[in-house]
C-alpha positions as a LaTeX table, in Angstrom:
\begin{tabular}{lrrr}
\hline
Residue & $x$ (\AA) & $y$ (\AA) & $z$ (\AA) \\
\hline
Unk1 & 13.66 & $-107.26$ & $-9.12$ \\
Unk2 & 10.23 & $-108.64$ & $-8.37$ \\
Unk3 & 11.24 & $-112.11$ & $-9.50$ \\
Unk4 & 14.25 & $-112.06$ & $-7.20$ \\
Unk5 & 12.35 & $-110.81$ & $-4.19$ \\
Unk6 & 9.72 & $-113.47$ & $-4.79$ \\
Unk7 & 12.51 & $-116.01$ & $-4.31$ \\
Unk8 & 13.25 & $-114.45$ & $-0.94$ \\
Unk9 & 9.67 & $-114.54$ & 0.24 \\
Unk10 & 6.93 & $-116.69$ & 1.66 \\
Unk11 & 3.59 & $-115.69$ & 3.12 \\
Unk12 & 3.89 & $-115.29$ & 6.88 \\
Unk13 & 0.55 & $-114.59$ & 8.44 \\
Unk14 & 2.14 & $-115.59$ & 11.73 \\
Unk15 & 4.34 & $-112.49$ & 11.55 \\
Unk16 & 1.36 & $-110.17$ & 11.73 \\
Unk17 & $-0.33$ & $-112.29$ & 14.36 \\
Unk18 & 2.79 & $-112.33$ & 16.52 \\
Unk19 & 2.99 & $-108.54$ & 16.65 \\
Unk20 & $-0.73$ & $-107.91$ & 16.96 \\
Unk21 & $-1.26$ & $-110.43$ & 19.72 \\
Unk22 & 1.56 & $-109.38$ & 22.00 \\
Unk23 & $-0.51$ & $-106.68$ & 23.65 \\
Unk24 & 2.57 & $-105.26$ & 25.37 \\
Unk25 & 2.70 & $-101.63$ & 26.39 \\
Unk26 & 5.46 & $-99.57$ & 24.86 \\
Unk27 & 8.47 & $-99.07$ & 27.14 \\
Unk28 & 10.41 & $-95.87$ & 27.68 \\
Unk29 & 14.20 & $-95.77$ & 27.30 \\
Unk30 & 15.22 & $-94.37$ & 30.68 \\
Unk31 & 17.35 & $-95.15$ & 33.71 \\
Unk32 & 18.21 & $-93.85$ & 37.15 \\
Unk33 & 18.07 & $-90.06$ & 36.92 \\
Unk34 & 17.91 & $-89.87$ & 33.11 \\
Unk35 & 15.61 & $-90.41$ & 30.16 \\
Unk36 & 16.42 & $-90.55$ & 26.46 \\
Unk37 & 15.09 & $-87.49$ & 24.62 \\
Unk38 & 15.72 & $-86.42$ & 21.05 \\
Unk39 & 14.20 & $-84.23$ & 18.35 \\
Unk40 & 15.39 & $-86.73$ & 15.72 \\
Unk41 & 14.94 & $-90.46$ & 15.21 \\
Unk42 & 16.90 & $-92.90$ & 17.42 \\
Unk43 & 19.08 & $-95.73$ & 16.12 \\
Unk44 & 19.13 & $-99.31$ & 17.40 \\
Unk45 & 21.43 & $-102.33$ & 17.23 \\
Unk46 & 21.87 & $-105.73$ & 18.87 \\
Unk47 & 25.04 & $-107.79$ & 19.28 \\
Unk48 & 25.67 & $-111.54$ & 19.18 \\
Unk49 & 25.06 & $-111.78$ & 22.93 \\
Unk50 & 21.61 & $-110.23$ & 22.62 \\
Unk51 & 22.59 & $-106.93$ & 24.24 \\
Unk52 & 20.43 & $-104.08$ & 22.95 \\
Unk53 & 21.81 & $-100.65$ & 22.05 \\
Unk54 & 20.03 & $-97.36$ & 21.39 \\
Unk55 & 21.73 & $-94.15$ & 20.23 \\
Unk56 & 20.20 & $-90.70$ & 19.97 \\
Unk57 & 21.07 & $-87.05$ & 19.39 \\
Unk58 & 20.39 & $-85.44$ & 22.76 \\
Unk59 & 17.57 & $-82.90$ & 22.53 \\
Unk60 & 18.88 & $-79.35$ & 22.87 \\
Unk61 & 22.48 & $-80.29$ & 22.06 \\
Unk62 & 24.70 & $-81.85$ & 19.42 \\
Unk63 & 25.82 & $-84.68$ & 21.69 \\
Unk64 & 25.26 & $-88.34$ & 20.84 \\
Unk65 & 24.33 & $-90.68$ & 23.69 \\
Unk66 & 24.22 & $-94.47$ & 23.73 \\
Unk67 & 22.49 & $-96.75$ & 26.23 \\
Unk68 & 22.48 & $-100.54$ & 26.57 \\
Unk69 & 20.11 & $-103.14$ & 27.93 \\
Unk70 & 20.90 & $-106.78$ & 28.69 \\
Unk71 & 19.00 & $-109.57$ & 26.91 \\
Unk72 & 15.40 & $-110.07$ & 27.99 \\
Unk73 & 15.36 & $-107.09$ & 30.34 \\
Unk74 & 13.98 & $-103.56$ & 30.12 \\
Unk75 & 16.69 & $-101.99$ & 32.29 \\
Unk76 & 18.81 & $-99.42$ & 30.48 \\
Unk77 & 22.31 & $-98.18$ & 31.37 \\
Unk78 & 24.23 & $-95.36$ & 29.76 \\
Unk79 & 27.23 & $-96.76$ & 27.87 \\
Unk80 & 30.60 & $-95.55$ & 29.11 \\
Unk81 & 31.61 & $-92.02$ & 29.98 \\
Unk82 & 33.56 & $-89.24$ & 28.31 \\
Unk83 & 34.42 & $-85.59$ & 28.81 \\
Unk84 & 30.79 & $-84.90$ & 27.90 \\
Unk85 & 29.45 & $-87.06$ & 30.72 \\
Unk86 & 27.91 & $-90.51$ & 31.19 \\
Unk87 & 26.72 & $-92.11$ & 27.98 \\
Unk88 & 28.12 & $-89.34$ & 25.76 \\
Unk89 & 30.07 & $-90.67$ & 22.79 \\
Unk90 & 33.59 & $-89.28$ & 23.05 \\
Unk91 & 37.01 & $-89.73$ & 24.57 \\
Unk92 & 40.10 & $-87.79$ & 25.52 \\
Unk93 & 39.93 & $-84.38$ & 23.87 \\
Unk94 & 37.01 & $-85.23$ & 21.63 \\
Unk95 & 33.22 & $-85.47$ & 21.80 \\
Unk96 & 31.09 & $-86.76$ & 18.94 \\
Unk97 & 28.47 & $-84.36$ & 17.69 \\
Unk98 & 25.68 & $-84.24$ & 15.13 \\
Unk99 & 22.55 & $-82.24$ & 14.37 \\
Unk100 & 20.67 & $-85.19$ & 12.85 \\
Unk101 & 20.13 & $-88.84$ & 13.80 \\
Unk102 & 23.15 & $-91.10$ & 14.40 \\
Unk103 & 23.44 & $-94.58$ & 12.88 \\
Unk104 & 24.25 & $-97.82$ & 14.73 \\
Unk105 & 25.15 & $-101.28$ & 13.45 \\
Unk106 & 26.76 & $-104.48$ & 14.69 \\
Unk107 & 30.03 & $-105.85$ & 13.28 \\
Unk108 & 29.70 & $-109.62$ & 13.66 \\
Unk109 & 33.37 & $-110.18$ & 12.80 \\
Unk110 & 34.65 & $-108.23$ & 15.80 \\
Unk111 & 31.49 & $-108.36$ & 17.94 \\
Unk112 & 31.63 & $-104.57$ & 18.19 \\
Unk113 & 28.99 & $-101.88$ & 17.85 \\
Unk114 & 29.76 & $-99.23$ & 15.25 \\
Unk115 & 28.48 & $-95.67$ & 15.14 \\
Unk116 & 28.35 & $-93.30$ & 12.14 \\
Unk117 & 27.09 & $-89.75$ & 12.07 \\
Unk118 & 27.01 & $-86.53$ & 10.09 \\
Unk119 & 29.07 & $-83.67$ & 11.49 \\
Unk120 & 27.45 & $-80.81$ & 13.33 \\
Unk121 & 28.98 & $-77.58$ & 12.05 \\
Unk122 & 27.00 & $-76.71$ & 8.90 \\
Unk123 & 23.93 & $-77.90$ & 6.97 \\
Unk124 & 26.21 & $-80.21$ & 4.97 \\
Unk125 & 29.10 & $-81.96$ & 6.68 \\
Unk126 & 31.40 & $-84.93$ & 6.39 \\
Unk127 & 30.56 & $-88.31$ & 7.89 \\
Unk128 & 32.43 & $-89.64$ & 10.92 \\
Unk129 & 32.57 & $-93.07$ & 12.50 \\
Unk130 & 33.71 & $-94.86$ & 15.63 \\
Unk131 & 33.18 & $-98.15$ & 17.41 \\
Unk132 & 32.87 & $-99.32$ & 20.99 \\
Unk133 & 35.96 & $-101.34$ & 21.90 \\
Unk134 & 34.37 & $-102.87$ & 24.98 \\
Unk135 & 35.76 & $-100.23$ & 27.32 \\
Unk136 & 35.67 & $-96.98$ & 25.35 \\
Unk137 & 34.86 & $-95.36$ & 22.02 \\
Unk138 & 37.61 & $-95.48$ & 19.42 \\
Unk139 & 38.62 & $-91.92$ & 18.48 \\
Unk140 & 36.29 & $-90.62$ & 15.80 \\
Unk141 & 37.57 & $-90.65$ & 12.24 \\
Unk142 & 36.27 & $-89.08$ & 9.04 \\
Unk143 & 34.89 & $-91.36$ & 6.34 \\
Unk144 & 37.27 & $-90.90$ & 3.39 \\
Unk145 & 36.73 & $-93.46$ & 0.59 \\
Unk146 & 39.55 & $-94.76$ & $-1.57$ \\
Unk147 & 39.11 & $-91.86$ & $-4.00$ \\
Unk148 & 40.36 & $-89.51$ & $-1.29$ \\
Unk149 & 37.26 & $-87.36$ & $-1.55$ \\
Unk150 & 35.46 & $-86.89$ & 1.74 \\
Unk151 & 31.71 & $-87.24$ & 1.09 \\
Unk152 & 29.36 & $-84.58$ & 2.39 \\
Unk153 & 25.73 & $-85.01$ & 3.35 \\
Unk154 & 22.92 & $-82.98$ & 4.85 \\
Unk155 & 21.09 & $-86.01$ & 6.23 \\
Unk156 & 21.82 & $-88.86$ & 8.59 \\
Unk157 & 23.95 & $-91.67$ & 7.10 \\
Unk158 & 22.88 & $-95.31$ & 7.13 \\
Unk159 & 25.17 & $-97.99$ & 8.53 \\
Unk160 & 24.81 & $-101.68$ & 7.69 \\
Unk161 & 26.28 & $-104.33$ & 9.96 \\
Unk162 & 28.65 & $-107.05$ & 8.76 \\
Unk163 & 27.33 & $-110.61$ & 8.49 \\
Unk164 & 26.70 & $-113.35$ & 5.98 \\
Unk165 & 30.09 & $-112.72$ & 4.38 \\
Unk166 & 29.44 & $-109.00$ & 3.85 \\
Unk167 & 31.54 & $-106.21$ & 5.41 \\
Unk168 & 30.30 & $-103.10$ & 7.17 \\
Unk169 & 28.68 & $-100.76$ & 4.65 \\
Unk170 & 27.74 & $-97.10$ & 4.69 \\
Unk171 & 25.16 & $-95.21$ & 2.64 \\
Unk172 & 24.32 & $-91.53$ & 2.48 \\
Unk173 & 22.41 & $-88.93$ & 0.51 \\
Unk174 & 24.56 & $-86.53$ & $-1.48$ \\
Unk175 & 24.98 & $-83.01$ & $-0.15$ \\
Unk176 & 23.85 & $-81.18$ & $-3.29$ \\
Unk177 & 21.89 & $-83.96$ & $-5.00$ \\
Unk178 & 19.37 & $-86.63$ & $-4.07$ \\
Unk179 & 21.65 & $-89.44$ & $-5.25$ \\
Unk180 & 22.36 & $-92.23$ & $-2.76$ \\
Unk181 & 26.02 & $-93.21$ & $-2.35$ \\
Unk182 & 27.58 & $-96.29$ & $-0.75$ \\
Unk183 & 31.00 & $-97.44$ & 0.46 \\
Unk184 & 32.20 & $-100.70$ & 2.05 \\
Unk185 & 34.70 & $-101.16$ & 4.89 \\
Unk186 & 37.58 & $-103.34$ & 3.64 \\
Unk187 & 39.15 & $-103.89$ & 7.05 \\
Unk188 & 41.35 & $-100.81$ & 7.04 \\
Unk189 & 39.45 & $-98.16$ & 5.10 \\
Unk190 & 36.42 & $-97.32$ & 2.98 \\
Unk191 & 36.17 & $-98.44$ & $-0.65$ \\
Unk192 & 35.51 & $-96.11$ & $-3.57$ \\
Unk193 & 32.05 & $-94.61$ & $-3.27$ \\
Unk194 & 29.39 & $-95.59$ & $-5.80$ \\
Unk195 & 25.86 & $-94.47$ & $-6.48$ \\
Unk196 & 22.87 & $-96.77$ & $-6.05$ \\
Unk197 & 22.13 & $-97.13$ & $-9.75$ \\
Unk198 & 21.99 & $-99.63$ & $-12.55$ \\
Unk199 & 20.24 & $-100.76$ & $-15.69$ \\
Unk200 & 16.97 & $-102.64$ & $-15.58$ \\
Unk201 & 15.77 & $-104.21$ & $-18.84$ \\
Unk202 & 17.76 & $-101.68$ & $-20.81$ \\
Unk203 & 16.64 & $-98.65$ & $-18.80$ \\
Unk204 & 19.16 & $-96.79$ & $-16.66$ \\
Unk205 & 18.06 & $-95.75$ & $-13.19$ \\
Unk206 & 19.53 & $-93.91$ & $-10.20$ \\
Unk207 & 18.06 & $-94.00$ & $-6.70$ \\
Unk208 & 17.23 & $-90.65$ & $-5.17$ \\
Unk209 & 16.05 & $-89.61$ & $-1.73$ \\
Unk210 & 15.54 & $-86.50$ & 0.37 \\
Unk211 & 16.47 & $-88.28$ & 3.59 \\
Unk212 & 18.26 & $-91.38$ & 4.92 \\
Unk213 & 18.26 & $-94.76$ & 3.12 \\
Unk214 & 17.98 & $-98.03$ & 5.05 \\
Unk215 & 20.08 & $-101.19$ & 4.75 \\
Unk216 & 18.84 & $-104.74$ & 5.20 \\
Unk217 & 21.92 & $-106.95$ & 5.16 \\
Unk218 & 22.16 & $-110.73$ & 5.30 \\
Unk219 & 22.76 & $-111.87$ & 8.86 \\
Unk220 & 24.56 & $-114.88$ & 10.31 \\
Unk221 & 21.34 & $-116.89$ & 10.52 \\
Unk222 & 20.70 & $-116.33$ & 6.83 \\
Unk223 & 24.23 & $-117.36$ & 5.93 \\
Unk224 & 24.27 & $-120.52$ & 8.06 \\
Unk225 & 20.95 & $-121.66$ & 6.62 \\
Unk226 & 22.45 & $-121.52$ & 3.14 \\
Unk227 & 19.86 & $-119.09$ & 1.83 \\
Unk228 & 19.94 & $-115.46$ & 0.78 \\
Unk229 & 23.49 & $-114.70$ & 1.92 \\
Unk230 & 24.22 & $-113.26$ & $-1.52$ \\
Unk231 & 21.93 & $-110.23$ & $-1.48$ \\
Unk232 & 21.61 & $-107.00$ & 0.47 \\
Unk233 & 18.47 & $-104.90$ & 0.28 \\
Unk234 & 18.06 & $-101.16$ & 0.48 \\
Unk235 & 14.87 & $-99.20$ & 1.11 \\
Unk236 & 14.47 & $-95.45$ & 0.69 \\
Unk237 & 11.91 & $-92.69$ & 0.46 \\
Unk238 & 11.63 & $-91.14$ & $-3.00$ \\
Unk239 & 13.44 & $-87.87$ & $-3.56$ \\
Unk240 & 10.44 & $-85.93$ & $-4.79$ \\
Unk241 & 7.65 & $-88.00$ & $-3.29$ \\
Unk242 & 6.50 & $-89.91$ & $-0.22$ \\
Unk243 & 6.73 & $-93.29$ & $-1.97$ \\
Unk244 & 8.93 & $-96.07$ & $-0.60$ \\
Unk245 & 11.36 & $-97.81$ & $-2.96$ \\
Unk246 & 13.66 & $-100.82$ & $-2.70$ \\
Unk247 & 16.43 & $-102.56$ & $-4.60$ \\
Unk248 & 18.82 & $-105.47$ & $-4.12$ \\
Unk249 & 22.63 & $-105.56$ & $-4.28$ \\
Unk250 & 24.65 & $-108.63$ & $-5.19$ \\
Unk251 & 27.51 & $-107.85$ & $-7.55$ \\
Unk252 & 26.08 & $-104.42$ & $-8.15$ \\
Unk253 & 22.56 & $-103.00$ & $-8.24$ \\
Unk254 & 21.50 & $-105.40$ & $-10.93$ \\
Unk255 & 17.82 & $-105.80$ & $-10.20$ \\
Unk256 & 16.31 & $-102.38$ & $-10.70$ \\
Unk257 & 14.31 & $-100.30$ & $-8.27$ \\
Unk258 & 10.82 & $-101.32$ & $-7.22$ \\
Unk259 & 8.12 & $-99.20$ & $-5.63$ \\
Unk260 & 6.72 & $-100.73$ & $-2.43$ \\
Unk261 & 3.02 & $-100.50$ & $-3.20$ \\
Unk262 & $-0.24$ & $-102.34$ & $-3.60$ \\
Unk263 & $-3.02$ & $-101.99$ & $-6.20$ \\
Unk264 & $-5.64$ & $-101.49$ & $-3.51$ \\
Unk265 & $-3.98$ & $-98.66$ & $-1.57$ \\
Unk266 & $-7.35$ & $-96.90$ & $-1.62$ \\
Unk267 & $-8.50$ & $-99.54$ & 0.87 \\
Unk268 & $-5.25$ & $-100.05$ & 2.75 \\
Unk269 & $-3.03$ & $-97.51$ & 4.51 \\
Unk270 & $-0.71$ & $-96.13$ & 1.84 \\
Unk271 & 2.94 & $-97.20$ & 1.70 \\
Unk272 & 4.01 & $-93.58$ & 2.00 \\
Unk273 & 6.09 & $-91.55$ & 4.41 \\
Unk274 & 7.78 & $-88.19$ & 4.79 \\
Unk275 & 10.58 & $-89.82$ & 6.78 \\
Unk276 & 13.10 & $-92.56$ & 6.15 \\
Unk277 & 11.71 & $-96.11$ & 6.12 \\
Unk278 & 13.54 & $-98.88$ & 7.98 \\
Unk279 & 13.55 & $-102.59$ & 7.29 \\
Unk280 & 14.58 & $-106.05$ & 8.46 \\
Unk281 & 13.90 & $-109.71$ & 7.67 \\
Unk282 & 11.21 & $-111.92$ & 9.17 \\
Unk283 & 12.54 & $-114.58$ & 11.54 \\
Unk284 & 12.94 & $-117.48$ & 11.78 \\
Unk285 & 12.81 & $-118.73$ & 8.21 \\
Unk286 & 10.03 & $-121.02$ & 7.07 \\
Unk287 & 11.22 & $-123.62$ & 4.58 \\
Unk288 & 14.55 & $-121.78$ & 4.49 \\
Unk289 & 13.08 & $-118.54$ & 3.20 \\
Unk290 & 13.22 & $-115.09$ & 4.80 \\
Unk291 & 10.99 & $-112.13$ & 3.97 \\
Unk292 & 11.92 & $-108.46$ & 3.97 \\
Unk293 & 9.67 & $-106.37$ & 6.19 \\
Unk294 & 9.51 & $-102.58$ & 6.02 \\
Unk295 & 8.48 & $-100.10$ & 8.76 \\
Unk296 & 7.48 & $-96.47$ & 8.20 \\
Unk297 & 5.82 & $-93.53$ & 9.95 \\
Unk298 & 2.72 & $-92.25$ & 8.20 \\
Unk299 & 1.35 & $-88.70$ & 8.04 \\
Unk300 & $-0.64$ & $-89.25$ & 11.25 \\
Unk301 & 2.45 & $-90.27$ & 13.22 \\
Unk302 & 1.56 & $-93.97$ & 13.35 \\
Unk303 & 4.26 & $-96.54$ & 12.62 \\
Unk304 & 3.15 & $-99.17$ & 10.11 \\
Unk305 & 4.86 & $-102.30$ & 8.87 \\
Unk306 & 4.34 & $-104.78$ & 6.05 \\
Unk307 & 6.18 & $-107.91$ & 4.88 \\
Unk308 & 6.67 & $-109.29$ & 1.39 \\
Unk309 & 4.26 & $-112.13$ & 0.65 \\
Unk310 & 5.78 & $-113.41$ & $-2.57$ \\
Unk311 & 2.33 & $-113.32$ & $-4.15$ \\
Unk312 & 1.29 & $-110.97$ & $-6.95$ \\
Unk313 & $-2.37$ & $-111.09$ & $-5.97$ \\
Unk314 & $-4.08$ & $-109.43$ & $-4.26$ \\
Unk315 & $-0.87$ & $-107.58$ & $-3.37$ \\
Unk316 & 2.85 & $-108.31$ & $-3.34$ \\
Unk317 & 2.97 & $-107.00$ & 0.27 \\
Unk318 & 0.90 & $-107.88$ & 3.31 \\
Unk319 & $-1.80$ & $-105.55$ & 4.49 \\
Unk320 & $-0.05$ & $-102.88$ & 6.61 \\
Unk321 & $-0.43$ & $-103.22$ & 10.37 \\
Unk322 & 0.46 & $-100.79$ & 13.15 \\
Unk323 & 3.11 & $-100.98$ & 15.85 \\
Unk324 & 1.05 & $-100.86$ & 19.07 \\
Unk325 & 1.40 & $-97.63$ & 21.03 \\
Unk326 & 3.55 & $-95.88$ & 18.43 \\
Unk327 & 3.26 & $-92.12$ & 17.95 \\
Unk328 & 6.11 & $-90.31$ & 16.25 \\
Unk329 & 7.04 & $-87.43$ & 13.98 \\
Unk330 & 10.28 & $-89.06$ & 12.81 \\
Unk331 & 11.50 & $-92.30$ & 11.30 \\
Unk332 & 11.26 & $-95.49$ & 13.38 \\
Unk333 & 14.25 & $-97.74$ & 14.12 \\
Unk334 & 14.29 & $-101.53$ & 13.98 \\
Unk335 & 16.82 & $-104.34$ & 14.44 \\
Unk336 & 16.55 & $-108.00$ & 13.47 \\
Unk337 & 17.00 & $-110.60$ & 16.27 \\
Unk338 & 20.67 & $-111.55$ & 15.97 \\
Unk339 & 20.98 & $-113.72$ & 19.05 \\
Unk340 & 19.26 & $-116.74$ & 20.55 \\
Unk341 & 19.71 & $-114.92$ & 23.87 \\
Unk342 & 17.33 & $-112.20$ & 22.65 \\
Unk343 & 15.07 & $-113.76$ & 19.99 \\
Unk344 & 12.98 & $-110.71$ & 19.24 \\
Unk345 & 12.88 & $-107.56$ & 17.18 \\
Unk346 & 13.49 & $-104.18$ & 18.76 \\
Unk347 & 11.39 & $-101.34$ & 17.31 \\
Unk348 & 12.03 & $-97.83$ & 18.68 \\
Unk349 & 10.79 & $-94.30$ & 18.01 \\
Unk350 & 10.77 & $-90.78$ & 19.41 \\
Unk351 & 7.50 & $-89.59$ & 20.86 \\
Unk352 & 5.77 & $-86.96$ & 18.73 \\
Unk353 & 4.71 & $-84.85$ & 21.72 \\
Unk354 & 7.59 & $-84.75$ & 24.23 \\
Unk355 & 10.59 & $-86.21$ & 22.32 \\
Unk356 & 11.08 & $-89.11$ & 24.74 \\
Unk357 & 12.20 & $-92.41$ & 23.19 \\
Unk358 & 10.12 & $-95.57$ & 23.43 \\
Unk359 & 10.29 & $-99.10$ & 22.09 \\
Unk360 & 8.45 & $-102.36$ & 21.60 \\
Unk361 & 9.81 & $-105.88$ & 21.29 \\
Unk362 & 8.46 & $-108.41$ & 18.82 \\
Unk363 & 8.83 & $-112.11$ & 19.59 \\
Unk364 & 10.45 & $-114.47$ & 17.16 \\
Unk365 & 7.97 & $-116.24$ & 14.89 \\
Unk366 & 7.09 & $-119.81$ & 15.68 \\
Unk367 & 6.31 & $-121.65$ & 12.41 \\
\hline
\end{tabular}
């Protein structure tokens, strides 16, 4: 796995400098007469036009709300309306509901935003999904893979957007185990579910987590550049620990699982979290190479991030840096810049004190 990820990587000191030197104040997700508030982590996405999307489980309810913001603006508008009210995901005779975080992702083939979420009735529920048609939310539907067995989970699912030749993909933690399961959208339904597992140098392994995994899929920019369109990455928090792990998927999970760590963690902030990590790629590529970058909330509520350097010494990952102004008691959310109309990252989080939702934007790197 390390050899493969080294191929993906190049040292990008500019990435750290870009974030650290912005000096921008965090911005609240709010509009006329409303503000986004949640007791769980938000979800973010961006479409080909550069429109930003944020979804959250409304504090004090099971409703899911979605708001949008046009490229290069900080003005937010609740998306659509349903029987639950403005911005509430739903339609005629149905309202989406969850008691954990929702998941958002962009389908580049249809230019639609997809939503997936755990049900709301019991500690473990089925997973449902819908997408925004441009005028309304498609009626929610249960995720039922080709086996016919509806998967159950007690945590938020993870949704990966389609791009680089890959379809939409879903991942979730098992209801009664810590195994991570995945299923792909084949255009009309979900493929047979499979665990994140494999054999690495003769040793069998199975990924396990106590919370939500995180997808990092190839995007259109990666595919058009001719590099790295053949691999998806997944990050997750360990099932019985606070360590962060990763693996790569091509024609299966063939490259083992690797702990995101550094030999000198006694000097650096530890790559550890009690929440789900999130990840993206650095952008744009330098010499055709993109780096994975992982974000996580530490025990003090500060959001850190680090990118892969491709160097074994002094550490395979860059020294962790903080997202300015971040303070959270949940996982962060991040989206890669899909569009030239909005060439920046969007990093969002719920405030640890009052549950309001805030975000920062990170400019595209300039090699």
